[in-house]
N, C-alpha and C positions, 0 to 999 in steps of 0.2 A: 350339678349346681342346684342348691335348693332355691327354687323359683319364688318360694313363698317370703322368704327373708331377704333376697337380693334386692339391693337398692336400684331397683329399675328406673324410677323416674330421675333420681339424681343422676345416674349415668347418662341417660337420655339428653338432660339439660346440660351437663357438663362436657360431654364428649365433643360437640362440635365447636364449643368455646375453647377447650383446651387444643384442639386440634387447629384452630385459628391462630393460636399462639406460636405455631412451629412454622407457619407460612414464611415468616421473614427470613428464616435461615435455609430455606429451600434453594439451592442453586438452579435458577432458571430465568433467564434473560427474556424469552419470547413468551413465557406463560403457559405453554404445553403441559410441563409436568404440574404446575400449580392447579390447573383447571382439571386433570386428571386426579389428582391428589384429592381436592375439592369434591369432586364427584363421589369418588369412592366413600370419604367420610359421610356425605349425605346419605348413600345407600346403606352404609353399616348402620347409621342411626335409625334411618328409615326401618331398617330389618329388626332393629332391637324393638323399636316401638310396636311393630306387628307381632313379634313374638312375646312381648311382655303382655299385651291385651289378649292373645290368643290363648296363652298358659296360665297367666296368673290373674286373670279378670273373669268374675262371674257376671255375665249380663242379667241375671234374675236378682242381683242384690243392689237396690237403688242407692246404697251408701257410699261413703268413700272407700275405695280400695287403693292397694299398693301404697299405703300411706307410711310416710317416713317424717319423723321430727328429731331434729337435732339441736341442741343451743347453740347459737351463733353469737350473738351480742346479748348476754344475760342483763347487763346494766340497763339496756333499753327495754328487755322484755322481747327480743327479737330472736325468732327461732327460725331455723331452715325446716318449714313445714310444707310437705307436698302432699298430693293424693289425686285420685281422678274418680270421677263418676260419670253418670250417663251425659251429663252437661258438656264436660270436659273432654272426654276420652275421643268423641269423633272428631274434635276440633285440633286434639293432638295429633291424631292420624293425619287429618288434613294438611296439618302444618307440615308434617314429615314428607309427605307426597309433593306438595306443591313447591316446597323449598329444593327438593332434589331435581324437580323438573325445571325450576327457575336456573339451578347451576348448569344444567345441561344446555338451557336457551341462552345462557352467557357465553357460550363456546367462541364467539366471533370477538369477544372482549380482549383488546390489545394493549389498551390504556391503561398503565399501572394495575396489572393484573393481581399481583399479590395483595394489594390493598383493597381492590375490588372483592375477591373472594373471602378476604379477612372479615370486611364487613358482612358478607352474607353468612358466614358460618356463625359469626358471633351473633347475628340477628336471629339465626335458627335457633340458637339454644335460649335466647331471650323471649322468643314468642311462644315456645313450648312451656317457659317457665310461667309466662302470665295464665295460662290454661291450666296449670297444675298446683300452683302455690296455693297454700290455704292459711297464710299469716297476712294481715291487712297491710301491715308496714312492709313486708317483703313484696307483696303485690305491687305497691307503688313503686318501689326500688327497681323491679323488672319491668313494670310499664314505662318507666323513664328510659331504662336502659336500651329498650329496644328502639327508641325515638331517634338515638344518636347515629345509628347505622344508615336510618333512611335519610336523614339529613345530609350526609357526606354521599351517599349513593346519588341524590337528587343534584347536590352543590357541584359535584366533580363530573359525574358522568351524564347529566341531564342536557337538555337543549339550549336555545339562546337566552331564555329566561329563567335559567336554573336557579338563579342566586334568590331571585324574588320567589319562585315556587318553593325553595327548601328553606328560606326565612319564614315565609307565609306559614308553612307546614310546621315549623318548629314553635313559633309564636302560638297558633291555635293550640297545638296539642300539649304544648308545655304550661301554658295557661290554664288548659282544661284540667290537667293533672294537679295543680294546686288545689283544686276542690276534692280530689280525692284524698291527698294528704290531711287536708283539714276535717275532712269527714271522718276519716280513719282516726285520727287523734281524738276527735271529739267521742265517737263510739268507745273507743278503747278505754278512757278515763270516766266514762259514764258509770254510775253506780259504785258500790263497794270495792269491785275487784277492778284490777287493770289487766287488760289483755288485749291482744292483736289476733289471737286465733278466732278462725272465722266461726267455727263450731261453737265456741264459748261465747261468741257476740250473738249468734243466733238464739241463745238462751236467755239473754238479758231482756228485761221488761222495760223497753223504752216507751216513754209517754207518746201519745199520739203526735202531738205539737213537734216534739224533738224528732220524730221519724220522718214528718213531713220536711222539716229543715234539711235533715241528712239525705233524704230521696232526691231533693231538689238539688243539692250540691254534687250528688253522684250523677244524676240526670245531665247536668250541664258537661261535666267530664266526658261521659260516654256519649253524648249527642254531638260533640265534635268528632269522636273517632267512629261513630256509626256508618255516615254522618247523617244528623237530622237537620233540616232546614230551620232557621237560618244559618246554622254554624257549620255548614257544609262547604264554603266557597274555596277552603284551601284544596279540595279533592279535584276539582277539573284542573286547576292550576300544576298541581302534582303530578296528575296522570299526563298532562299536556307536554311536559318537559321530561319525564322518566323514560328509562330505556325499557325494552321489552322484559327482561328477567325482574326488574324493580315493579313494573307494572304487575306483573304476576302476583308478586308478594302483597302489594297494595291491596289489589282486587281480591286476591285468594285468600288473605289471611289477616291482613290488618283490619279491614272494616269489621270482621267478624269479632274481633276483640272487643269492641264496642257492645255488640249485642249479646256476647257471652256475659260481660261484666254486668249489663243491665238485668239480665235474669239472676246471676249469681248474687250480686250485692243489693239491688233495687228489689227484686221481687223475693227473692230467698231470706234476705236478712231483714227487710222492713216490709212484710206482707199486708200490714194494717195501712200504710202508708200508699203501697202499691194500689190498694182498692180504691183509694180516693183518686190517685193520678192516672188510674187506667184510661179512663175517657180521654184524658190529655192526649195520652199516648196513642190512642186510636185516631184521635184528630190529626196528630202529628204524622202519623202513618199515612193517612189518607192525603195530607198535603205534600208528603213526599212523593207518593205515588202520581199524583196529578201534575203537581208543580214541575218535577224533574222531567216528567215525559213530555210535557209542553216546551220545556227550554230545551230538551233535547232535539225537537224539531228544528230549533232556530241555529242549532251549531252546525258550522261548515267545517270546522275542524274534526277530523275523524276520532281523534282520541278524546276530546271534549265530548262529542257525542256518546260514545260507549260511557263515558265516566257518568254523565248524567243518567244515563240507563242504570247504571249501578245504585245511584242514590234513589232511584225510582224502585227497584226491587228492594231494597232495604227497608221500605215502608212496610211491606208485608211482613217482616220480622217484627216491628212494633206492634201490629195490629194483632198479631199470633201472640205475643207475649201478653197482651192485654186483654186476650179472649176469655181467660178463666176457663177453659176447656181442655181436656187432654188432647183432642185432634189439634185445636189452634196451637197450643205450645208445641206440640209435636212438629207441626207444621213449620213453625218459626225455625226450630232448630235445623230441620230438614232443608229449608230455605237458606240458611247461613252455608251449609255444606254444599248444595247445590249451587248457590252463586258462586262459592269459592272456587269450584272446578270451571263453572261456565265463564265467569269474569277472567280468571286466568287464561282459558284458552282464546278469549276474543281479543284480549290485548296483547298475547303473544301472536296472534295472526296481524293485528294492527302493526306490530313492530316489524314483523316479516314483509308486509307490504310497503311500508316505508323505506325498509332497506332496499327495495326494488324501485319503487317509484320516486324517492326522496321528496315526497310531498305528503302532507297530511290534509291538505285542502280539496274537499270533494269537488269544487268547481274545476280542479285542474286534473281530476282522474275520469275515468271513463274509457271502456273498449279495451280493459285489459284481461277479460274472462278467458279469451281464446289462446292469450299467451301463457296465462297461468292457471290453467285447468284445475290442478290439485288443490292449490292455494283458494280458488273459486269454490271447490267442492266442500273444502274443510270450513271456509269461511261461512257458506251457506248453512251448513250442518249446525256449526256452533251457534249462528243467529237464530235459527229454529228452535234450538234449545233455550235461548234467551227469551224468545217470545211465547214460552211455555207450549210448545207444541207436544199434543199427547205421546206418550213413548219416551219422553224425555223427563228428567229429574225435576226440571222448573215447573211442569206441568203439575205433578203430584204436590210438591210444596203448596204451590199457590192455590191449588185446589182443597187441600188440607186446612189451611188458613181460612178460605171463603167459608167452608163448610162449618169450621169451627166456630168462627165468630157467629154465623148465621143461627146456630143452633144453641149459642150461649144464653142463659136466663139471667145474667148479670146487668143486661140493658134492655131499655124498652124497644118495643118492635118498630116504632117508628126510627128510632136512632139506628138501628141494625139494617133496616130498609136503605135509609141515606147511605150509610156507609158502605154496604154491599153493593149499591149501584154505582157509587163513585168508584169503588175498586174495580168494578166491571168497566167502568169508562178508562181506567189507566190500562186494563188488560188488551182493550181494543186498540189503544193509541201505540203500545209496545209494536206490535207487527207492523203498523204504518210507516213509522220512522226506521224501523230496522230494514224493512223490506226495500224502502226507497233509497235506504244507504246502499245496499246490495247492488241495485240498479245503477247507481251513481258512479260505483266503483267498477262494476264489471260489464256493465252494458253501457247505455247512453251513447252520446257522440264521441267518436275516438279522439283523443288528444294525439295528433300524428306524431309529434315531439316526444310525447311519453311511450308511445307504442313502439316506436323505433329504437328506443333506449337499450343498450346492450345488456344493461345490468336487470333487464324484465325477464328473469328466467324464473322456472317453476319450483316449486318446493323441493328442498334436498332431503334425503333420508333422514337426518335428524329431526328437522321440521315436522316431519310426517309421523314419525315415531312419537313426539311430544303430543301432538293433537289426538293421537290414537290413545295414548295412556290416560287422557283426559277424558275422551269419548266414552271409553269402556265403562267406567263408574256412573256417568252422566246416562247411558241408555239402560245400564243394568238397573240402576236404582228407579229409573222410568218404569220399566217393566216389572219390577219386583221390588218395591219400596222397603218393604221387610227387610232387605239386606243391611239397611242403615237403621231403621226405627226400631229394630230389635235390640239394637246396642244402647239405646237410651230411654226406651219407653217406661221401664219401672221407675226410674227417676223423675221423667217429667210428670208421670202419673202421681206421685208422690207428692212432688211440688205443687201441681194444679190441686190436689185435695186441700192441701194446707192454705193456699191463696183461696179457694172458695169457702174455707171456714171465716176468713176475713171479710167476705162478702155477703151480706144477706141478700136473699133471692128477691125476685120481685114480689113473690107472694108473701114473704115475710114482711116487705117493705110497706105492703097495703095493709098488712094486718096490724103493723105497729101505727100506721097512719090512723087507722079505725079507732085502735085504743086511745091514741092521743086526742082524736076529735070527740070522742064520748067522755074522756075524762075532763075535757075543758070546761070551764063555766060557761053556761049558757047565758045568752042576752036576756035580759028580762026576768031572770029568777032571783 
């Protein structure tokens, strides 16, 4: 097989979608055949992802690779255009990894299993497409496509308030998507040529005011998905009603789409506007870190507590994107991958705990550590990763953002000191609410009715295997970050260089200010 010419990305995107269409005709009443079929499809697609990037991808090349472009709807100028670079490639691998594990996590699903796995596989291809497509109109279509499976997965298999959570999710995300469509159309028709190709759009000379309007539109759309406060309220509700595999997809992949798009569209296509909006991103990032951490303290529902923890961690992504340093942007990408792994592990364990205790309220838990030592050990380890314990991926990612922002010359020293201090406060708050959460679940006063419950059994081999698969990269990246950073460093360095060209350094600002003051007419002359 000629790996250079083979349509890898198209195959990787369409395989799970095509496989999902065969599910209705599989003879299977109890769902056993369906789940094995879905797992095999997930494993094959993930194997193709790993093979494609290990044989046909050059880590030292910062540009798009594995590029494919085919006319699709020529009348609209819509092309099937896909490619991968250092920004998209780690997230495509993460999508394959998390989705395959989510399929395995869905093993206990017995209600409408064919429909459930159909939605999971369809979303598998849709989410990979979000990270791979290089056509703005196609990007909008696949962005919308992946919303539909999440809506049904929430509304059919969710908790008591599932309809409310699913409706809120679709209203927020679909409403934000309108800004993507409007901005994409405006960019495409700007100037003498009409094009939706992202590489061609990057070469257009947009006026600064025009860039600012486009940037604001994209920011609203991606602020919903990332999520950025105050457009975050759909996330705690969605997590509060979702099942464990859906949790893994929401925390592990869906939030990363917002961060990826913010880098791809806002920073890469609109660098001059990004230079002016960057301080706003930093402030929003700090608000995310502090506000969500404090809100997490007040949550007595276990799912909502972890959901607000996710929102807090996404604040570091915003600050890293706005740092204008190689280290800061690299830390933002690493934080997205790291949180994808850690968030998926925590929410899976929340689901496993709920299956046994049948409650999510911390006030009703306590004293289950002795009955479930394996779950206690896994939960504690994953919580340590979330609070950025050294030796875990979260520590490396947050440290890179810290140092990257602190060494940036795009901001004043006073501003950097304030931001770094507030980031440190957020880092201190995280272990407080996570450790108190562990204490209330596994220690504390025993709930006699809960402890005597027959379903209070320890982790089964399938659950241990899923967490072990997630912990291997979490710890591996924590001890040797180059395992991941070498995949995307050339791309982030190239992007940072372009962004820095749009931002005058403090020295240049001072020099320009002096020239202006000297050239200004003097009073009394």
